[in-house]
N, CA and C atoms as an extended XYZ file, in Angstrom:
453
Properties=species:S:1:pos:R:3:atomname:S:1:resname:S:1:resid:I:1 pbc="F F F"
N        -0.428      -19.559        7.988 N   MET     1
C         0.950      -19.448        7.549 CA  MET     1
C         1.717      -20.720        7.882 C   MET     1
N         2.508      -21.177        6.911 N   SER     2
C         3.341      -22.340        7.179 CA  SER     2
C         4.710      -22.126        6.535 C   SER     2
N         5.685      -22.841        7.063 N   ILE     3
C         7.051      -22.759        6.558 CA  ILE     3
C         7.352      -24.059        5.820 C   ILE     3
N         7.846      -23.942        4.601 N   SER     4
C         8.283      -25.133        3.881 CA  SER     4
C         9.734      -24.942        3.445 C   SER     4
N        10.431      -26.061        3.319 N   ILE     5
C        11.831      -26.045        2.920 CA  ILE     5
C        11.918      -26.552        1.492 C   ILE     5
N        12.607      -25.808        0.653 N   LYS     6
C        12.816      -26.195       -0.739 CA  LYS     6
C        14.291      -26.493       -0.945 C   LYS     6
N        14.578      -27.377       -1.911 N   LYS     7
C        15.955      -27.823       -2.132 CA  LYS     7
C        16.347      -27.639       -3.582 C   LYS     7
N        17.563      -27.128       -3.795 N   LEU     8
C        18.150      -27.053       -5.125 CA  LEU     8
C        19.421      -27.896       -5.128 C   LEU     8
N        19.624      -28.643       -6.197 N   THR     9
C        20.837      -29.443       -6.392 CA  THR     9
C        21.296      -29.223       -7.836 C   THR     9
N        22.452      -29.769       -8.207 N   PRO    10
C        22.872      -29.629       -9.606 CA  PRO    10
C        21.867      -30.207      -10.602 C   PRO    10
N        21.023      -31.128      -10.178 N   ASN    11
C        20.037      -31.731      -11.073 CA  ASN    11
C        18.673      -31.048      -11.042 C   ASN    11
N        18.528      -30.009      -10.231 N   SER    12
C        17.249      -29.298      -10.141 CA  SER    12
C        17.023      -28.422      -11.368 C   SER    12
N        15.755      -28.214      -11.670 N   THR    13
C        15.363      -27.250      -12.692 CA  THR    13
C        14.853      -26.024      -11.949 C   THR    13
N        15.412      -24.876      -12.279 N   PHE    14
C        15.007      -23.658      -11.569 CA  PHE    14
C        15.263      -22.448      -12.447 C   PHE    14
N        14.600      -21.371      -12.108 N   ASP    15
C        14.781      -20.093      -12.775 CA  ASP    15
C        15.953      -19.385      -12.084 C   ASP    15
N        16.843      -18.783      -12.853 N   ASN    16
C        18.005      -18.104      -12.269 CA  ASN    16
C        17.628      -16.981      -11.310 C   ASN    16
N        16.399      -16.483      -11.391 N   SER    17
C        15.996      -15.416      -10.471 CA  SER    17
C        16.017      -15.897       -9.025 C   SER    17
N        15.797      -17.204       -8.789 N   ILE    18
C        15.836      -17.710       -7.411 CA  ILE    18
C        17.252      -17.647       -6.867 C   ILE    18
N        18.249      -17.830       -7.732 N   ILE    19
C        19.645      -17.738       -7.303 CA  ILE    19
C        19.956      -16.311       -6.864 C   ILE    19
N        19.510      -15.349       -7.635 N   GLU    20
C        19.732      -13.943       -7.274 CA  GLU    20
C        19.002      -13.597       -5.982 C   GLU    20
N        17.782      -14.137       -5.822 N   GLU    21
C        17.005      -13.872       -4.604 CA  GLU    21
C        17.697      -14.458       -3.374 C   GLU    21
N        18.201      -15.677       -3.499 N   ILE    22
C        18.900      -16.312       -2.373 CA  ILE    22
C        20.195      -15.560       -2.069 C   ILE    22
N        20.918      -15.164       -3.106 N   ASN    23
C        22.160      -14.409       -2.920 CA  ASN    23
C        21.882      -13.104       -2.154 C   ASN    23
N        20.882      -12.387       -2.593 N   GLU    24
C        20.510      -11.123       -1.937 CA  GLU    24
C        20.077      -11.382       -0.488 C   GLU    24
N        19.288      -12.438       -0.282 N   PHE    25
C        18.810      -12.780        1.052 CA  PHE    25
C        19.991      -13.066        1.985 C   PHE    25
N        20.910      -13.935        1.542 N   LEU    26
C        22.055      -14.285        2.392 CA  LEU    26
C        22.923      -13.071        2.676 C   LEU    26
N        23.182      -12.269        1.646 N   PHE    27
C        24.008      -11.071        1.837 CA  PHE    27
C        23.399      -10.168        2.912 C   PHE    27
N        22.100       -9.981        2.857 N   LYS    28
C        21.420       -9.101        3.817 CA  LYS    28
C        21.374       -9.701        5.221 C   LYS    28
N        21.020      -10.972        5.342 N   HIS    29
C        20.728      -11.547        6.652 CA  HIS    29
C        21.913      -12.229        7.339 C   HIS    29
N        23.029      -12.394        6.624 N   LEU    30
C        24.230      -12.901        7.303 CA  LEU    30
C        24.823      -11.822        8.205 C   LEU    30
N        24.487      -10.581        7.924 N   GLU    31
C        24.934       -9.431        8.702 CA  GLU    31
C        26.448       -9.452        8.883 C   GLU    31
N        26.951       -9.302       10.106 N   GLN    32
C        28.397       -9.193       10.327 CA  GLN    32
C        29.144      -10.497       10.058 C   GLN    32
N        28.444      -11.597        9.883 N   TYR    33
C        29.087      -12.892        9.638 CA  TYR    33
C        29.155      -13.216        8.140 C   TYR    33
N        28.777      -12.265        7.297 N   GLY    34
C        28.672      -12.509        5.873 CA  GLY    34
C        29.902      -12.167        5.056 C   GLY    34
N        29.741      -12.328        3.776 N   ASP    35
C        30.773      -12.071        2.786 CA  ASP    35
C        30.175      -11.218        1.679 C   ASP    35
N        31.024      -10.735        0.763 N   PRO    36
C        30.501       -9.994       -0.394 CA  PRO    36
C        29.584      -10.881       -1.245 C   PRO    36
N        28.647      -10.253       -1.941 N   LYS    37
C        27.705      -10.993       -2.790 CA  LYS    37
C        28.427      -11.887       -3.788 C   LYS    37
N        29.541      -11.411       -4.332 N   ALA    38
C        30.279      -12.190       -5.330 CA  ALA    38
C        30.775      -13.504       -4.732 C   ALA    38
N        31.218      -13.491       -3.475 N   ASP    39
C        31.693      -14.714       -2.824 CA  ASP    39
C        30.540      -15.673       -2.539 C   ASP    39
N        29.420      -15.122       -2.099 N   ILE    40
C        28.243      -15.951       -1.843 CA  ILE    40
C        27.800      -16.610       -3.150 C   ILE    40
N        27.803      -15.838       -4.223 N   LYS    41
C        27.394      -16.378       -5.524 CA  LYS    41
C        28.337      -17.489       -5.972 C   LYS    41
N        29.647      -17.340       -5.748 N   LYS    42
C        30.607      -18.383       -6.108 CA  LYS    42
C        30.298      -19.685       -5.373 C   LYS    42
N        29.987      -19.588       -4.083 N   ALA    43
C        29.648      -20.784       -3.304 CA  ALA    43
C        28.376      -21.433       -3.841 C   ALA    43
N        27.412      -20.610       -4.226 N   MET    44
C        26.159      -21.130       -4.772 CA  MET    44
C        26.399      -21.794       -6.128 C   MET    44
N        27.211      -21.174       -6.974 N   GLU    45
C        27.516      -21.752       -8.284 CA  GLU    45
C        28.236      -23.085       -8.123 C   GLU    45
N        29.136      -23.165       -7.147 N   TYR    46
C        29.846      -24.414       -6.865 CA  TYR    46
C        28.847      -25.493       -6.473 C   TYR    46
N        27.926      -25.165       -5.583 N   SER    47
C        26.977      -26.169       -5.093 CA  SER    47
C        26.020      -26.640       -6.183 C   SER    47
N        25.789      -25.828       -7.193 N   LEU    48
C        24.870      -26.204       -8.260 CA  LEU    48
C        25.593      -26.675       -9.524 C   LEU    48
N        26.923      -26.773       -9.460 N   SER    49
C        27.718      -27.181      -10.613 CA  SER    49
C        27.616      -28.687      -10.855 C   SER    49
N        27.535      -29.051      -12.142 N   LYS    50
C        27.553      -30.463      -12.531 CA  LYS    50
C        28.968      -30.926      -12.853 C   LYS    50
N        29.921      -30.019      -12.738 N   GLU    51
C        31.323      -30.336      -13.018 CA  GLU    51
C        31.844      -31.367      -12.015 C   GLU    51
N        32.634      -32.314      -12.504 N   ALA    52
C        33.192      -33.353      -11.627 CA  ALA    52
C        33.945      -32.715      -10.465 C   ALA    52
N        33.748      -33.245       -9.270 N   GLY    53
C        34.423      -32.728       -8.084 CA  GLY    53
C        33.718      -31.561       -7.424 C   GLY    53
N        32.625      -31.115       -8.000 N   LYS    54
C        31.854      -30.015       -7.412 CA  LYS    54
C        30.436      -30.508       -7.147 C   LYS    54
N        29.613      -29.641       -6.604 N   GLY    55
C        28.218      -29.968       -6.338 CA  GLY    55
C        27.845      -29.623       -4.919 C   GLY    55
N        26.612      -29.875       -4.593 N   GLY    56
C        26.137      -29.589       -3.253 CA  GLY    56
C        24.647      -29.354       -3.236 C   GLY    56
N        24.235      -28.502       -2.324 N   TYR    57
C        22.817      -28.285       -2.063 CA  TYR    57
C        22.585      -26.841       -1.650 C   TYR    57
N        21.435      -26.338       -2.000 N   ILE    58
C        20.931      -25.084       -1.443 CA  ILE    58
C        19.547      -25.402       -0.907 C   ILE    58
N        19.337      -25.139        0.364 N   PHE    59
C        18.018      -25.286        0.969 CA  PHE    59
C        17.537      -23.887        1.322 C   PHE    59
N        16.266      -23.624        1.078 N   TYR    60
C        15.730      -22.339        1.490 CA  TYR    60
C        14.326      -22.513        2.049 C   TYR    60
N        14.035      -21.696        3.028 N   ALA    61
C        12.748      -21.760        3.712 CA  ALA    61
C        11.864      -20.632        3.206 C   ALA    61
N        10.620      -20.987        2.935 N   VAL    62
C         9.644      -19.975        2.539 CA  VAL    62
C         8.442      -20.037        3.472 C   VAL    62
N         7.961      -18.870        3.774 N   GLU    63
C         6.732      -18.740        4.557 CA  GLU    63
C         5.607      -18.588        3.543 C   GLU    63
N         4.646      -19.488        3.611 N   GLU    64
C         3.543      -19.478        2.655 CA  GLU    64
C         2.288      -18.930        3.318 C   GLU    64
N         1.704      -17.961        2.654 N   GLU    65
C         0.434      -17.397        3.116 CA  GLU    65
C        -0.432      -17.191        1.875 C   GLU    65
N        -1.411      -18.056        1.715 N   GLY    66
C        -2.218      -18.018        0.491 CA  GLY    66
C        -1.347      -18.387       -0.696 C   GLY    66
N        -1.358      -17.549       -1.724 N   ASN    67
C        -0.531      -17.781       -2.909 CA  ASN    67
C         0.814      -17.073       -2.829 C   ASN    67
N         1.084      -16.420       -1.715 N   ASN    68
C         2.325      -15.660       -1.558 CA  ASN    68
C         3.382      -16.466       -0.821 C   ASN    68
N         4.618      -16.335       -1.283 N   GLU    69
C         5.762      -16.949       -0.613 CA  GLU    69
C         6.777      -15.876       -0.288 C   GLU    69
N         7.331      -15.958        0.924 N   LYS    70
C         8.373      -15.016        1.333 CA  LYS    70
C         9.545      -15.846        1.860 C   LYS    70
N        10.740      -15.593        1.329 N   MET    71
C        11.914      -16.311        1.803 CA  MET    71
C        12.234      -15.860        3.226 C   MET    71
N        12.439      -16.843        4.121 N   VAL    72
C        12.731      -16.521        5.519 CA  VAL    72
C        14.027      -17.176        6.010 C   VAL    72
N        14.656      -17.995        5.154 N   GLY    73
C        15.911      -18.633        5.537 CA  GLY    73
C        16.543      -19.316        4.351 C   GLY    73
N        17.868      -19.495        4.411 N   ALA    74
C        18.569      -20.179        3.325 CA  ALA    74
C        19.913      -20.691        3.812 C   ALA    74
N        20.371      -21.777        3.174 N   THR    75
C        21.704      -22.309        3.448 CA  THR    75
C        22.330      -22.798        2.149 C   THR    75
N        23.649      -22.716        2.091 N   VAL    76
C        24.421      -23.217        0.959 CA  VAL    76
C        25.386      -24.256        1.504 C   VAL    76
N        25.337      -25.458        0.915 N   ILE    77
C        26.215      -26.551        1.343 CA  ILE    77
C        26.994      -27.032        0.124 C   ILE    77
N        28.309      -27.044        0.236 N   ASN    78
C        29.171      -27.523       -0.846 CA  ASN    78
C        29.690      -28.905       -0.509 C   ASN    78
N        29.690      -29.781       -1.521 N   GLU    79
C        30.314      -31.091       -1.359 CA  GLU    79
C        31.827      -30.896       -1.443 C   GLU    79
N        32.562      -31.609       -0.607 N   THR    80
C        34.019      -31.450       -0.567 CA  THR    80
C        34.750      -32.435       -1.469 C   THR    80
N        34.071      -33.498       -1.858 N   GLY    81
C        34.746      -34.532       -2.626 CA  GLY    81
C        35.631      -35.417       -1.760 C   GLY    81
N        35.543      -35.261       -0.466 N   MET    82
C        36.360      -36.010        0.483 CA  MET    82
C        35.441      -36.848        1.375 C   MET    82
N        36.030      -37.612        2.275 N   LYS    83
C        35.264      -38.286        3.317 CA  LYS    83
C        36.214      -38.711        4.416 C   LYS    83
N        35.657      -39.135        5.511 N   ASP    84
C        36.401      -39.552        6.700 CA  ASP    84
C        37.080      -38.373        7.380 C   ASP    84
N        38.355      -38.141        7.104 N   TYR    85
C        39.074      -37.101        7.846 CA  TYR    85
C        38.631      -35.693        7.479 C   TYR    85
N        38.032      -35.519        6.305 N   ILE    86
C        37.394      -34.254        5.929 CA  ILE    86
C        35.949      -34.609        5.569 C   ILE    86
N        34.967      -34.011        6.244 N   PRO    87
C        33.567      -34.350        5.962 CA  PRO    87
C        33.202      -34.152        4.495 C   PRO    87
N        32.212      -34.908        4.051 N   GLU    88
C        31.769      -34.868        2.663 CA  GLU    88
C        31.136      -33.535        2.265 C   GLU    88
N        30.653      -32.786        3.247 N   ASN    89
C        29.953      -31.522        2.981 CA  ASN    89
C        30.423      -30.444        3.930 C   ASN    89
N        30.398      -29.208        3.430 N   ILE    90
C        30.653      -28.066        4.303 CA  ILE    90
C        29.499      -27.084        4.152 C   ILE    90
N        28.921      -26.733        5.284 N   LEU    91
C        27.851      -25.741        5.310 CA  LEU    91
C        28.559      -24.388        5.215 C   LEU    91
N        28.440      -23.747        4.067 N   VAL    92
C        29.178      -22.513        3.813 CA  VAL    92
C        28.441      -21.299        4.369 C   VAL    92
N        27.129      -21.232        4.114 N   TYR    93
C        26.321      -20.095        4.569 CA  TYR    93
C        24.979      -20.589        5.075 C   TYR    93
N        24.501      -19.946        6.129 N   ILE    94
C        23.122      -20.128        6.571 CA  ILE    94
C        22.679      -18.828        7.219 C   ILE    94
N        21.455      -18.433        6.926 N   ALA    95
C        20.899      -17.221        7.526 CA  ALA    95
C        19.387      -17.360        7.625 C   ALA    95
N        18.852      -16.708        8.632 N   VAL    96
C        17.406      -16.605        8.826 CA  VAL    96
C        17.075      -15.123        8.891 C   VAL    96
N        15.968      -14.747        8.297 N   ASP    97
C        15.491      -13.364        8.341 CA  ASP    97
C        15.515      -12.887        9.792 C   ASP    97
N        16.113      -11.740       10.019 N   GLY    98
C        16.252      -11.212       11.381 CA  GLY    98
C        14.943      -11.118       12.131 C   GLY    98
N        13.841      -10.850       11.434 N   SER    99
C        12.538      -10.726       12.096 CA  SER    99
C        11.914      -12.092       12.384 C   SER    99
N        12.538      -13.165       11.902 N   GLN   100
C        11.982      -14.514       12.060 CA  GLN   100
C        12.823      -15.406       12.979 C   GLN   100
N        13.901      -14.877       13.523 N   ARG   101
C        14.787      -15.691       14.358 CA  ARG   101
C        14.099      -16.097       15.654 C   ARG   101
N        14.487      -17.267       16.145 N   GLY   102
C        13.908      -17.781       17.379 CA  GLY   102
C        12.631      -18.569       17.165 C   GLY   102
N        12.254      -18.797       15.912 N   LYS   103
C        11.012      -19.517       15.598 CA  LYS   103
C        11.284      -20.935       15.096 C   LYS   103
N        12.536      -21.373       15.137 N   GLY   104
C        12.862      -22.733       14.715 CA  GLY   104
C        13.142      -22.902       13.233 C   GLY   104
N        13.227      -21.798       12.493 N   ILE   105
C        13.455      -21.892       11.046 CA  ILE   105
C        14.860      -22.403       10.748 C   ILE   105
N        15.868      -21.880       11.437 N   GLY   106
C        17.236      -22.353       11.237 CA  GLY   106
C        17.357      -23.831       11.536 C   GLY   106
N        16.732      -24.272       12.613 N   LYS   107
C        16.750      -25.693       12.976 CA  LYS   107
C        16.086      -26.531       11.890 C   LYS   107
N        14.982      -26.037       11.360 N   LYS   108
C        14.257      -26.768       10.322 CA  LYS   108
C        15.121      -26.904        9.056 C   LYS   108
N        15.811      -25.838        8.678 N   ILE   109
C        16.667      -25.872        7.488 CA  ILE   109
C        17.821      -26.857        7.692 C   ILE   109
N        18.502      -26.755        8.830 N   ILE   110
C        19.652      -27.634        9.068 CA  ILE   110
C        19.207      -29.087        9.188 C   ILE   110
N        18.111      -29.328        9.854 N   THR   111
C        17.600      -30.700        9.979 CA  THR   111
C        17.289      -31.278        8.604 C   THR   111
N        16.666      -30.486        7.750 N   GLU   112
C        16.375      -30.931        6.384 CA  GLU   112
C        17.672      -31.256        5.646 C   GLU   112
N        18.674      -30.419        5.815 N   ALA   113
C        19.979      -30.670        5.185 CA  ALA   113
C        20.593      -31.959        5.719 C   ALA   113
N        20.571      -32.142        7.030 N   MET   114
C        21.158      -33.332        7.643 CA  MET   114
C        20.490      -34.608        7.130 C   MET   114
N        19.212      -34.528        6.853 N   GLU   115
C        18.467      -35.693        6.370 CA  GLU   115
C        18.669      -35.955        4.881 C   GLU   115
N        19.143      -34.959        4.133 N   ASN   116
C        19.216      -35.076        2.678 CA  ASN   116
C        20.602      -35.166        2.080 C   ASN   116
N        21.629      -34.713        2.772 N   VAL   117
C        22.969      -34.770        2.187 CA  VAL   117
C        23.564      -36.163        2.336 C   VAL   117
N        24.531      -36.469        1.492 N   ASN   118
C        25.266      -37.726        1.613 CA  ASN   118
C        26.503      -37.468        2.454 C   ASN   118
N        26.590      -38.082        3.617 N   GLY   119
C        27.764      -37.943        4.468 CA  GLY   119
C        27.622      -36.877        5.534 C   GLY   119
N        28.754      -36.579        6.148 N   SER   120
C        28.828      -35.643        7.267 CA  SER   120
C        28.853      -34.195        6.789 C   SER   120
N        28.593      -33.288        7.724 N   ILE   121
C        28.605      -31.854        7.439 CA  ILE   121
C        29.549      -31.163        8.417 C   ILE   121
N        30.417      -30.325        7.884 N   ALA   122
C        31.263      -29.457        8.710 CA  ALA   122
C        30.782      -28.027        8.511 C   ALA   122
N        31.065      -27.181        9.477 N   LEU   123
C        30.770      -25.757        9.342 CA  LEU   123
C        31.740      -24.973       10.195 C   LEU   123
N        31.885      -23.715        9.866 N   HIS   124
C        32.691      -22.807       10.675 CA  HIS   124
C        31.728      -21.821       11.327 C   HIS   124
N        31.970      -21.510       12.576 N   VAL   125
C        31.117      -20.549       13.280 CA  VAL   125
C        31.999      -19.687       14.180 C   VAL   125
N        31.710      -18.406       14.178 N   GLU   126
C        32.428      -17.486       15.064 CA  GLU   126
C        32.000      -17.778       16.503 C   GLU   126
N        32.937      -17.694       17.445 N   PRO   127
C        32.605      -18.015       18.844 CA  PRO   127
C        31.452      -17.192       19.424 C   PRO   127
N        31.261      -15.962       18.926 N   ASP   128
C        30.212      -15.093       19.463 CA  ASP   128
C        28.898      -15.184       18.682 C   ASP   128
N        28.834      -16.057       17.682 N   ASN   129
C        27.625      -16.172       16.871 CA  ASN   129
C        26.554      -16.921       17.672 C   ASN   129
N        25.382      -16.323       17.866 N   PRO   130
C        24.315      -16.978       18.630 CA  PRO   130
C        23.891      -18.327       18.033 C   PRO   130
N        24.100      -18.530       16.737 N   ALA   131
C        23.724      -19.792       16.088 CA  ALA   131
C        24.568      -20.962       16.593 C   ALA   131
N        25.692      -20.683       17.219 N   LYS   132
C        26.575      -21.739       17.733 CA  LYS   132
C        25.798      -22.666       18.678 C   LYS   132
N        24.922      -22.114       19.491 N   LYS   133
C        24.120      -22.926       20.425 CA  LYS   133
C        23.212      -23.900       19.664 C   LYS   133
N        22.622      -23.439       18.573 N   LEU   134
C        21.767      -24.310       17.760 CA  LEU   134
C        22.591      -25.459       17.190 C   LEU   134
N        23.753      -25.160       16.648 N   TYR   135
C        24.587      -26.214       16.063 CA  TYR   135
C        24.937      -27.264       17.119 C   TYR   135
N        25.264      -26.816       18.310 N   GLU   136
C        25.601      -27.750       19.389 CA  GLU   136
C        24.393      -28.609       19.771 C   GLU   136
N        23.205      -28.003       19.842 N   LYS   137
C        21.989      -28.764       20.163 CA  LYS   137
C        21.698      -29.829       19.110 C   LYS   137
N        22.083      -29.555       17.869 N   LEU   138
C        21.837      -30.496       16.777 CA  LEU   138
C        22.920      -31.572       16.672 C   LEU   138
N        23.928      -31.491       17.539 N   GLY   139
C        24.954      -32.533       17.566 CA  GLY   139
C        26.283      -32.173       16.930 C   GLY   139
N        26.429      -30.943       16.440 N   PHE   140
C        27.718      -30.524       15.910 CA  PHE   140
C        28.695      -30.359       17.071 C   PHE   140
N        29.923      -30.816       16.869 N   THR   141
C        30.940      -30.689       17.907 CA  THR   141
C        32.118      -29.900       17.363 C   THR   141
N        32.887      -29.334       18.271 N   ASN   142
C        34.071      -28.579       17.906 CA  ASN   142
C        35.270      -29.513       17.991 C   ASN   142
N        35.662      -30.042       16.831 N   LYS   143
C        36.744      -31.018       16.792 CA  LYS   143
C        38.112      -30.354       16.693 C   LYS   143
N        38.204      -29.251       15.969 N   TYR   144
C        39.491      -28.605       15.720 CA  TYR   144
C        39.377      -27.100       15.897 C   TYR   144
N        40.494      -26.494       16.169 N   LEU   145
C        40.613      -25.045       16.110 CA  LEU   145
C        41.152      -24.739       14.725 C   LEU   145
N        40.431      -23.972       13.939 N   GLU   146
C        40.883      -23.679       12.589 CA  GLU   146
C        41.953      -22.611       12.613 C   GLU   146
N        42.986      -22.851       11.842 N   MET   147
C        44.047      -21.867       11.652 CA  MET   147
C        44.254      -21.732       10.151 C   MET   147
N        44.576      -20.536        9.687 N   ARG   148
C        44.780      -20.307        8.259 CA  ARG   148
C        46.015      -19.474        8.031 C   ARG   148
N        46.635      -19.728        6.913 N   TRP   149
C        47.693      -18.865        6.408 CA  TRP   149
C        47.249      -18.436        5.031 C   TRP   149
N        47.263      -17.163        4.760 N   GLU   150
C        46.834      -16.659        3.455 CA  GLU   150
C        47.967      -15.900        2.816 C   GLU   150
N        48.120      -16.124        1.532 N   LYS   151
C        49.168      -15.454        0.770 CA  LYS   151
C        48.658      -14.159        0.224 C   LYS   151
């Protein structure tokens, strides 16, 4: 068994069934840190859009055993169209299959993203999310306290 990381970008050729599979995977494995499927799909559509000012990346991890592949992790990264004071990318979603956590899959996905995106990456993480430790080990720092006002 081996784990490989696959990448989708606006220029990738892919079957739409992989988008549905990733959406379902993220919805299930984000657990209490997740969003509705429709919101996850919007972020994915944004990352794969060729429209000016949009774009990004989707990385997903598959466990390969013979001719079989099983998705074990995924992340969605949107380009912000900014730089410097706002990072060029925002990691919107990342999840690892609950039965596969602690095996380095999340680290492998994020490392692959860090090596492939253009510019910096920002992300939001809940203070109680166990993944926060991984982000810190990889060099992510807490620069700001996020505050929001919603209408």
